[in-house]
C-alpha positions as CSV (number, residue, x, y, z in Angstrom):
1,M,140.7,112.6,48.5
2,K,141.5,108.9,48.9
3,K,145.1,110.0,47.1
4,R,145.5,112.7,50.1
5,Y,143.5,111.2,52.9
6,L,143.5,107.5,52.3
7,K,146.5,106.4,51.3
8,R,146.6,103.3,53.8
9,E,144.1,103.6,55.9
10,N,139.9,103.1,55.5
11,L,137.6,105.8,55.9
12,W,136.2,104.0,58.9
13,N,139.2,103.7,60.8
14,A,141.5,106.6,59.7
15,K,142.6,108.6,62.6
16,V,142.1,112.5,63.4
17,C,145.5,114.7,62.6
18,S,146.4,117.9,63.4
19,S,147.1,118.5,59.8
20,H,144.0,118.0,58.5
21,S,141.6,119.9,56.8
22,C,138.7,121.6,58.8
23,T,136.0,119.8,56.5
24,W,138.2,116.3,56.6
25,T,138.1,116.5,60.2
26,T,134.4,117.2,60.3
27,I,133.9,114.3,58.1
28,L,135.6,112.0,60.0
29,N,134.3,113.1,63.2
30,A,130.6,112.7,62.1
31,R,131.4,108.9,61.1
32,E,129.7,107.5,64.7
33,W,126.5,109.5,64.0
34,V,126.9,108.5,59.9
35,V,127.2,104.8,61.1
36,S,124.4,105.3,63.1
37,K,121.8,105.6,60.0
38,L,123.5,103.2,57.7
39,S,122.7,99.8,57.0
40,Y,124.5,97.1,54.6
41,V,122.6,94.4,52.7
42,I,125.1,91.7,51.7
43,F,125.1,90.1,48.4
44,E,128.3,89.2,47.0
45,G,130.3,91.0,49.6
46,K,132.9,92.4,47.2
47,S,132.4,96.2,48.1
48,I,132.6,95.5,51.8
49,N,136.0,95.4,54.0
50,L,136.0,92.7,56.4
51,W,137.7,94.1,58.9
52,Y,136.9,97.9,58.9
53,D,133.7,98.5,57.2
54,P,130.5,98.7,59.7
55,W,128.7,95.7,58.2
56,I,128.2,93.7,61.6
57,N,125.0,95.1,62.7
58,R,126.5,98.9,62.3
59,K,130.3,98.1,63.7
60,S,133.1,96.9,62.1
61,L,135.1,93.7,63.1
62,M,138.0,95.6,64.6
63,Q,135.4,97.6,66.8
64,R,134.2,94.5,67.8
65,L,137.2,92.4,68.6
66,G,138.9,96.2,70.0
67,R,141.8,95.0,67.9
68,I,143.5,93.2,65.1
69,S,146.4,91.1,65.1
70,Y,148.3,89.9,61.6
71,D,148.2,86.0,63.0
72,W,144.6,86.1,63.3
73,G,143.3,85.2,59.3
74,P,143.4,87.2,56.5
75,P,145.1,90.6,55.3
76,L,143.5,93.4,55.9
77,D,142.1,94.4,52.7
78,T,140.1,91.5,52.4
79,T,136.2,91.5,51.5
80,V,133.4,90.0,52.8
81,S,133.3,87.8,50.0
82,A,136.1,85.6,51.0
83,S,133.9,84.3,53.9
84,L,131.3,83.7,51.8
85,R,131.0,80.1,50.2
86,N,128.3,79.5,48.1
87,G,125.8,82.0,50.1
88,K,127.0,80.4,53.6
89,W,129.2,82.2,55.9
90,T,132.7,80.2,56.7
91,K,135.1,81.2,59.4
92,L,138.5,82.6,58.3
93,V,139.3,85.1,60.9
94,R,141.2,82.7,63.8
95,A,140.5,85.3,66.7
96,P,140.9,84.6,70.5
97,V,137.8,82.7,72.0
98,D,135.6,86.7,72.5
99,F,135.5,85.6,68.6
100,D,132.7,83.3,69.3
101,P,129.9,85.5,70.2
102,I,130.7,87.6,67.0
103,W,130.9,84.4,64.8
104,E,127.7,83.5,66.0
105,E,126.2,87.2,65.1
106,I,127.6,86.7,61.8
107,Q,126.0,83.6,61.1
108,H,122.8,85.2,61.9
109,L,122.9,87.9,58.7
110,E,121.1,87.5,55.7
111,V,123.1,87.1,52.9
112,G,121.1,88.3,49.3
113,G,123.0,85.5,47.2
114,R,124.3,87.2,43.3
115,G,124.5,90.9,43.0
116,E,126.3,94.1,44.2
117,D,126.0,94.7,47.7
118,I,123.7,97.9,48.7
119,L,124.1,100.4,51.4
120,I,120.7,102.2,53.2
121,W,120.0,105.1,53.9
122,Y,117.7,105.0,57.0
123,P,116.5,108.6,56.7
124,S,115.7,108.4,53.6
125,K,112.3,106.5,51.6
126,T,113.7,105.3,49.0
127,G,117.2,104.2,50.8
128,N,119.3,106.4,48.8
129,L,121.4,108.6,50.2
130,G,121.4,112.5,48.1
131,L,122.1,116.2,48.8
132,S,118.3,116.9,49.8
133,E,118.4,113.5,52.4
134,A,121.6,114.7,53.6
135,W,120.8,118.3,54.6
136,K,117.2,117.0,56.2
137,A,119.4,114.5,58.2
138,V,121.8,117.4,59.5
139,R,119.7,120.5,59.8
140,C,118.7,121.6,63.0
141,R,114.8,122.5,63.4
142,G,114.1,125.6,64.8
143,T,110.5,126.5,66.3
144,S,107.4,126.7,64.3
145,F,105.7,130.2,64.3
146,P,102.2,130.4,62.8
147,W,103.3,133.1,60.4
148,I,106.0,131.2,58.4
149,K,103.2,129.7,56.0
150,W,101.6,132.8,54.7
151,I,105.4,134.7,54.7
152,W,107.1,132.2,52.5
153,Q,105.1,131.8,49.4
154,P,105.6,131.4,46.1
155,I,103.6,134.2,45.5
156,Q,105.6,136.5,47.9
157,T,108.2,138.9,46.7
158,P,111.4,137.7,48.4
159,K,112.3,141.0,49.4
160,H,108.9,141.6,50.9
161,S,109.4,137.9,53.0
162,F,112.8,139.0,54.3
163,C,111.3,141.6,55.9
164,A,108.2,140.1,57.4
165,W,110.7,137.9,59.0
166,Q,112.7,140.5,59.7
167,A,110.0,142.1,61.6
168,F,108.4,138.8,63.5
169,H,112.2,138.4,64.7
170,D,112.2,142.1,65.9
171,K,115.4,142.9,63.6
172,L,114.1,146.0,61.6
173,S,116.4,148.8,62.0
174,T,113.6,150.7,63.8
175,L,114.8,153.7,65.8
176,S,114.6,152.0,69.4
177,R,117.0,149.1,67.9
178,L,119.4,152.0,66.7
179,Q,119.5,153.4,70.0
180,S,120.2,150.6,72.3
181,K,123.3,149.9,70.5
182,G,124.3,153.2,70.9
183,L,124.0,154.4,67.5
184,I,121.6,157.6,67.9
185,Q,120.4,159.2,71.1
186,N,116.5,159.8,69.9
187,S,114.3,156.9,69.3
188,V,110.9,159.0,69.0
189,C,109.0,158.0,65.7
190,P,109.0,161.0,63.0
191,L,105.8,160.1,61.7
192,C,103.9,161.0,64.6
193,S,106.4,161.8,67.3
194,S,103.9,160.3,70.4
195,D,106.0,157.1,70.9
196,R,109.2,155.1,70.5
197,E,109.7,153.8,67.2
198,D,110.2,149.6,67.8
199,V,108.5,147.2,65.4
200,D,105.1,147.0,67.1
201,H,104.8,150.7,67.0
202,L,106.2,151.1,63.5
203,L,104.0,148.6,61.4
204,L,100.5,148.5,63.9
205,G,100.5,151.8,66.3
206,C,101.7,154.5,64.6
207,S,98.9,156.9,63.5
208,Y,100.1,157.2,60.3
209,S,100.5,152.9,59.9
210,R,96.8,153.0,61.3
211,F,95.6,155.3,58.5
212,I,97.2,153.3,55.7
213,W,95.7,149.8,57.5
214,S,92.3,151.9,56.9
215,L,93.0,152.2,53.4
216,L,93.1,148.7,52.8
217,F,90.2,147.8,54.9
218,R,88.0,150.2,53.2
219,E,89.1,148.4,49.8
220,L,88.7,144.9,51.4
221,L,85.5,145.9,52.8
222,I,86.9,144.6,56.6
223,R,85.8,146.1,59.6
224,I,88.2,144.5,62.1
225,A,91.2,146.5,62.9
226,P,94.4,145.0,63.4
227,P,95.9,144.7,66.9
228,Y,98.8,146.8,67.8
229,N,101.4,144.2,68.3
230,L,103.1,141.6,65.9
231,A,102.5,138.5,68.5
232,A,98.7,138.8,67.8
233,F,98.8,139.5,64.5
234,P,98.9,135.9,63.0
235,H,95.6,135.1,64.8
236,W,93.7,138.2,63.5
237,L,94.8,137.6,59.9
238,A,93.5,134.2,60.5
239,F,90.3,135.2,61.8
240,V,90.3,137.9,58.7
241,R,91.0,135.3,56.0
242,G,88.5,133.1,57.1
243,Q,86.1,135.8,56.9
244,L,87.2,136.4,53.1
245,L,87.0,132.6,52.6
246,R,83.3,132.5,53.6
247,S,82.4,135.2,51.6
248,S,81.1,134.4,47.9
249,M,83.0,134.0,44.9
250,L,81.9,137.3,43.4
251,Q,83.1,139.5,46.8
252,K,86.1,137.5,46.6
253,F,87.3,138.7,43.2
254,Q,86.0,142.2,43.8
255,K,88.0,142.1,46.8
256,I,91.2,140.7,45.3
257,K,91.0,143.3,42.5
258,K,90.5,146.1,44.8
259,L,93.9,144.9,46.8
260,Q,95.8,144.7,43.5
261,N,94.3,148.2,42.7
262,F,95.5,149.5,45.9
263,L,99.0,148.0,45.9
264,V,99.5,149.3,42.4
265,C,98.4,152.7,43.0
266,S,100.6,152.6,46.3
């Protein structure tokens, strides 16, 4: 990648071109966001470019000056180590007067002494950047729902979890949804022929669905019927779960065995 895209440039000053790939363009466009979450810990300064790397409070020397002139000092490939003498800063850049406040800021930067320079990734607890930490930093977190924890569990069959997720987002291919897309003409439930087949009716409202629920309740000794819509289902489930947890250990064991037998027979 360096031979292809960074032949004579540094990552931080490389320009976006129309000939670049989509992946490389995205990387370059994300530099400002990445820099906001990075910080350099300077030791010997051998791995930090004096002009281009954002080592001065997350900004590069070129950004602070606005431009670079060849008569201002060392070459463009010079590292920060050239500006350090026995752990103290020495002024190498012969810039105009506007360099004085920058130089004062540089003198307040701490130097760690001997050792390799460290680049800290702030979103990580350890300071190291890994794939997991990078994903946590860039991902867009959506709205949290009360049913997420009991749907996505290691003991659940992935196929069942996905179907439940589709149901709560109203993404199941019910007859009413297919009719709204113009794929079918009739959306009446074929099981009871009394109402439109949407998610609420299919899983909770249909007489056939209520009969299946009643069989399950009989096995678990639950006397509280579920609601008729999925929006209220998580609250009902939490209430039922609380009742089961208040049962004795023997009763819970018996209910679990009955539930297992019921599911196997189904």
